[in-house]
N, C-alpha and C positions, 0 to 999 in steps of 0.2 A: 350475506358469506363475506368471508375474509378473503383478501387479494393474496397473492402471491407471498408466500412465507418462507419458502428455500431461501436460503440467504444468499447476500450479496457480496462478490469479492471486490473490493475498493483497492485500487491500485494508486498509491499516492507518492506525487514525486514533485521536487521543486528544487532550487538552487539552496546551498547552505544559510542559515540566518533568515529564512523567510517566515520560520515558526510552525513547520509541517507538525512536528512532535507535540508544541502546544495546542494547535487544532484538534488534532487527534486526540489526545488526552482529554480535552474538553469536550469532544465529541463522545468518547465512551463513557465518561462521567455521568452523562445526562441519559446516557442510552446501553442498559444493561446487557443488551442482545449484541451488541458490537464487541468482538473480540480483536485483539491485536494478533497477526499471526507470529508464529514461533519457528525461528529458522534453525537449521541445522549447521554445526559447524565442528572442524576438525581441532580449533585451539582447545585448552585445558579449561576446566572451570574457574572462575574468579571466587574469592572469599565471597558468601552469600548468594550465589548465583544456584538455581534450583534447576533439574532435569526436568524437561517439559514444561517449564514455566518461562525462563529467560532463554534457553537454548535445548536443543536435542543434541546431547555431545556424541560426536561419533569418533572412531580412530579413522585414519586416513583410509584404511583398507574397506571398513563399512560404508565409508562415504563414497568413494570409487564403485561399490559395488550397487549402491543405490543409483548411482548415474547412469551405469552400465542397465539397469533394470528400469531407466525411464521415470524414476519416482521423485522428480524435481520439476518443478515449474519452471525454475530458472536456478543457477547457480554459478560460484565466481572462484577463482583463485586469487586471492589477495597478495600481493607482493611477493609472490613465488614462495608462500609459507603456507597459512591456512586456506581452508576452502569453508566458504559458506553457502548455503542454499535453502530454496522454499520449499519444503516436503508436500508434495501433492496430497498425500494421506490426511494430514492435519488440516488442511482448507477444506477439502471436500468433506471431511467427517463433521465439522464445524458448521460448513454451508447445509449440509442433511439435517441438523440439529435445529435449523432457522436463526443461526447467529449469522451475523454480518462480520465480515473479515477484513480488517486495514492490512494491507502490506505496504508498508513505507519503503522505498526501494527507489535506487536512482535510474534514470530515462534508459540505460541500456538493459537493464532488468526488465523495467517495465515493458520494454519492447518484446523482450523473450517470453514474458507472462501473457501478453497480448495474444502471441502466436499460439501459445500453449494453451490459453482457456480463453477462448472468444469470448465470453459472456463476461468476463471482466469488465469493469467500468473505470478507466483511468481519467484519474483528477490531477490537473498541475495546479499547484499552489505557489503565488508567487508574491512579491510585493509590489506597490503601484509603479515602480519605475527601478532600472538599473542602479540608479543614484542612491535610492534607498536601501537596495541590497548592500551596495558599499557600506553605508551608513550603520547599518546594522550588524555586519561583519565586525566592523570596527568598534561599535558598541559592545560588543561581546567581552572584548577585552581578554580573549583567551589564546589569541595567536600574533605571530609577529606580523609585521607589515608584508613581509615577503610571502607568508603564507596566506593572508589576506588576498594579495594580487592573483596568486594562484586561483585560489577559490573564485574571485571575481570572473577571470578568465573562463574558468569552467563554466561558471553560472551563463555568461554570454551563450556557450554552445548548448548549455541545457534550455534556454528559452525558444531556442530554434526548432526544439523538438514539439512545442505546443502543440502545433497541428495535429500531431498523431495521437493526441487525447481527446477525450468524450467532453470535458470540461475544465475549464480556467476558473479559477477562484482568486482573487485579490485579497489578501490576509492584511487589510488595512486597519480592521478592527477586531478582535478574535472572536466577540460573541457574534459579530455579524458572519464570518467566515463559518463558523460552526453552524449557524442557521442555514447558509448555502449548502452545507454539505449536507445537512438533513433535509432539505428541498430535492436534492439531486437523487438521496435514497427513495424518497417518496414517488418521485418522476419514475424512476428506475422499476419501481415495484407495479408502477400501472402500465408498464409496457405491454403492448398485445403479447409478444413473443416469451413474456414471462407469465402469461394468464392462461395458459391453455387447460388447467383445470377449470378454472371459472368460466372460460367459454364452452366446455363440454357443459358443465353443469346449466347453465342458462339455456343450451341449446335442447339438453334433455326434458327440462321443464316446460318447453315450448311445444313437445310433441303429444 
């Protein structure tokens, strides 16, 4: 008998520049049943963006109605302009289909999801050291030194939240980081709390 097959919600956080997106994409490329969560937003679609694939595009009135109805695992108002949120219906639908869902989100959002969805598995991805994080930010070559310093200061605050996560992964080599993610998935599927059907089946065959 196969063990737990309802999907797992993986909440992935970590400082800018540590390679969260790279690890997540590599994990999905090796596992067809792992999907990326699709957020809802009030901003207008950009060229090439597809409804339900990149985002669920909502008017501000629609978004606020969803908030009032408790339809988000978490949401935020960015820079006083657009709203972004994680729709509960999409996550729960994918999990029921047996898909694992990755939600790549900042630490504040992760704590909200943890409260709204206690079965979520929280994973923090980091570089081997703070100096390495700064080197990676500089190496990207996409931001000014002032922006890098701001991100680095934010990173210091983010790593303080690691004790609130279930797992921490050092992304020193991408393949190894992906392997660690896969190991976490396997371990979580074997949790007794996720194996009620298996336990009932075992007990039934012994009667």
